[in-house]
N, C-alpha and C positions, 0 to 999 in steps of 0.2 A: 503495499501501500505506499503510495504515497500522496504525499498534502504539502499544500502553500508553507514555507518557512515564517512561525512563529514573526511576525515583526519585529523590527526595533522599534523603541521608540510610544509604548505605550506604558502605564503604569503595571508594572508586574512584582504581585505580593514576594515578600523575602522570606519566603519557607524552607526550611531546613530538608536536606538530601541525609535519608540514614537506609541502611545497604543491611537487605534482610539480615543473608549472614551472618551482621556483626549487632541484629539488636541488643543484646544480652549488655555488652561493649556500650554501647551507644543507648543504656538506657535513661539515663539525668537526662542527657537531651530530649527519649523521647517524651519523660516526664514534664519535660521544659516546653517542648511544643504541645502538648497536650493541657495545658494550665495557661497558656500566654494564647499565640498567634491560634493555636486549636488547629490548623493543621500539620503536615507535613508529607512528604516526598516520600514512599518507598520501594529502593531501586534494589526489582527482586530477576536483573540479570540471572542468569543463569536457571531463573526457573522457570517450571513447565507451562503454568500458566498463565505467561501472557502471551504463547501462541494457541491459547484455550478463551483468551478476551483476543484475540483477533479475531480468532473463526466466528466467536461471538456474535464479533458486528457483523460477518458479514450476512451471518442466520436474520438477525434485525435489521440488515437493509432488504432482505426478503419480504419478512413479515410489514417492515409498515409500509411494501409497495401492494400488499393484497389493497381490493378496494374496502370503501368508509361502510358501507355497508355490511363486509365481510367482518370487519376488524369489530363494529358495534355489536356483533352479538356475544362478544368475548365482555362488552364489559363491563367493570368493577360497580360494585354492589353499595353506593355512597352511602358511608351511615353504618356498613355492615360486615364490608371484609376490604381489603387493598387488594387483592387478587386480583389478576384479569387487566384486560386495557382500559387505558384512561385516554380519555380523545382530549385536541387541544379547546383549547377556548374558555378554559376552566377560570374561573374569579375566586382568587387566595386572597383572604382574610386579609393577612398580611401586608397586600398593595395596598397602600392610602387610594393611589387615584384606580382603583376599580379594574384596570387594565386586566383582556384574558390571558390566560398566559400561550405560550404558541411550541409547546412541548407536548407530544404524546409517549404512551411508554405502553410495555408492557409487566407486569409483577408475575412470576413465578416460582409462587411457592416452596420454599425448602421441603414440607412438609410432602406436596403432592410430583415433588418429582422422587422422593424418596420413602416414596408408599408410608410415610409415617401417621395420616389425615386419608381419607378421602380426597382426589383432586375435583376441581372444576373443571370445564373444558376450556382445553387452548385447541389456538388454531395448530389443523393437524401438521404443515409446514415448520409449526416452532414445535409441536410435541416431538416430531420424528428424531430430534435431536436431545433428546430426554438425557440419554447417558451419557451427552457430553456436557450438556446443565448441573447433573449429579454432581460430574466429576469436578470442574468448575465449584459447584457450589459449596463443596468438601474442601478446595484448597481454600479457595477466601475464606469462608468464617473459622479453619486452621491459622488464619495469616490470625483473623480479627481474635482471634483468642490468645496468644502469643503476642499480640500488642497488650492485650490485657491482664497474663502472668507479669511481664516483664513491667508494667502502671502499678501492680500491687503489690507487685517485692520496693518499687519505689515509691510505694506507702506503707508498706509495711505491715502487710495481708498478708493471709495466703494464700495464695493464687487460685485456689478450690474459690473461695469467694466470692474469685468476675467468672472463672472459669466454666464452676456447676453451673450459673443461675444463665448460661450462653451454650448449653450442652447442643452440638451436631442432631443427637438423634434423641433430642425429648421436641416433642409439637412446639411449636413456635411462631411468629409474623415471619424471621428470618426470609428476605427471598434478594431475585435476582432482578433489578429492571432492568429494563431494555431502553432505551431514549432515541427520539430523534427530535430535532427543531429545526425547519426550515427557516433559509436566512430572509431577515426582514429587515436590510438595512434604509434607514431611516423614516421606518416605519416605528408609530409609539406605540410598541409590543415588550412586551420580553418574555424570556421564556421560561423562564419560572421565577416570583419576588423573592424579597430576600426572607430566607428561615432558617431555621436551624432541624437539622435531623433529629427523626425520637423515639431509635435505640441505643445498641451500642457502638459498633461500630461501624465505618463505612468504608470500603475498600473499592476505590472507581479506576476504572477503565475509561477513559476519554482523549480523541486524536488530532481535537479542534481546542482552542482559544473559547472563550464565555462562560466559562466558571468565572466569577471573582467572589474575594472575600472582604471583611473591612480591614485596611491596615490602618491606624492610627487616623481613625474618622476618616478616610478615602478608600473609594469601591476601587479591587488592584486584579490584576486578574490571575490568576494557576496557568503559570506558563507549560502543557502537557511536557512533560519528558519521554524519548520511546526505552520501551522496558521499565517503567515506571508507575503504578497506583499510586494516587492520591488517595490519603487517608485521614479521617479525622473524626470525632465522637457527636454520641448524639444523647440525648436529655434526658436516656433513662440509666447510663451512669451516672451523670451526673451528678441524677437524682440518686440514683444509692450510694457514692458517697458524699452524697451533702455537704455538695460544689464545690467542693476539690480540686474538680478537670474541670476543663471548658468547652460545651458546647458551639461552638460560633456561625455565626450569621454567613450566610455566604447564599448566590444568588447568580441564574445564568442570562449572560446577555447575548446581544450578537457578538460571535465570532470579529476579532478585529483584519481591519485592513484586506485582501486580499482571503484573506480564512474564509471571510465571511462569503464567500461566492458560491461556499459547498453546502449540506447537508449536514449537521451536525448529530452522528450517534455516543451513545456514551454504554457499556457494562459495569451496572454499578453492582452491591452484595450488599446489600444488610443485617449483620450480626445484630437479634434486637433479641431480648430475654426469651427463657421459657414461659408461654404462657402462664401457669402457676405461680412463677414467679410476686412473691408482696412485693409490691412498691412502698419499700419505706426504706432508710436509710442506713446502712450494715450500723450494727451499734458502733466499731469502730471508729466513726464519725459523727457522734452526735457530742461527744463533748470532749474535741479540743482545741489546737487553735490555729488551726490549719485556714489562713487566709481563702475565705468561698468567697466562689465563681457563681455570678447570676443561670440557672437556668433558663434555658431559652427561650423553653415554650412552657407555662402556667394556664391551668383552670380553674376554675373554683371548684373548691373538694368540699365534702362534708367534714368538718370535723372528727378526727378520731378514726375515719372508714382506711380501712387500709386497701387498692384496687391491686386486684392482680394486673401482672402484663399486661396480658391482651385486650384486660378494658383502658387501664392505663393508653394502651397506644391506640387504642378505638377513641378514644376521647379523644389523644394531642392529633386526630388524622382530623376528626369532626371541627377543632377548633380553628385548622389551617384551611380546610376548606375541599379537603382530598375527598 
């Protein structure tokens, strides 16, 4: 695959690149990234997941070429489940101008491709690659849990406090997301408005610009790097740590300059807590002096009521307008 070079002269977020093979050596830097900027690059050179992401991108291209009426047969049930297709044109509650988004996506749930729970229907062209999707999910989930293990160690808790709550083999809202954004140069449109993610860890593969994060009060691009994933944390792990970590705001806009002449595709994996996990801060984080970060998304909750992760994420999705 060949893409236009990311241009010079646009604001680029200064985020760290950490080698996957040296995660433990870079533990302090991982914690620093996850409690300040909120993002980092993960250099996956030599890992087979990068070629799997490339393959899945091509599957995404074909899947989004299906006629609109065909894709709408698989549309997700708003307020019920995020599994399935989402058409462009959704107005997110986080966008003050109420602009409809210009991104469509397919969410393919881990539970469904592993047989952990009964599956909804997906487009045949997509689900015929079930074996590849399962392999990618396993790899991405393992990477997410390795990051959580490193963070747990730096926060002085057993790694199992995080990994047992984000098990690959237990029913959860974890899933692959295939995204597609068409060019909208000069239009009053936004790919995805400013938001924070819901889950524990997000593992993103993308080939063109468009992702931006807030840095020192300014929106700056995250430049795609070959053989790298872009990593950020979600609100769930921030909630479990009582705000010791950061779920950073980000958005998707037009890719800069020549890159915006192409359709933008991404392959994302969301590691989310197992459905029955109680969404309350772990005891270790209730009474300490750790500087607190703000959970990006909150909603009104009855005092003293502890929600399951499944319900907590459902309410977060409804709050955003997904």
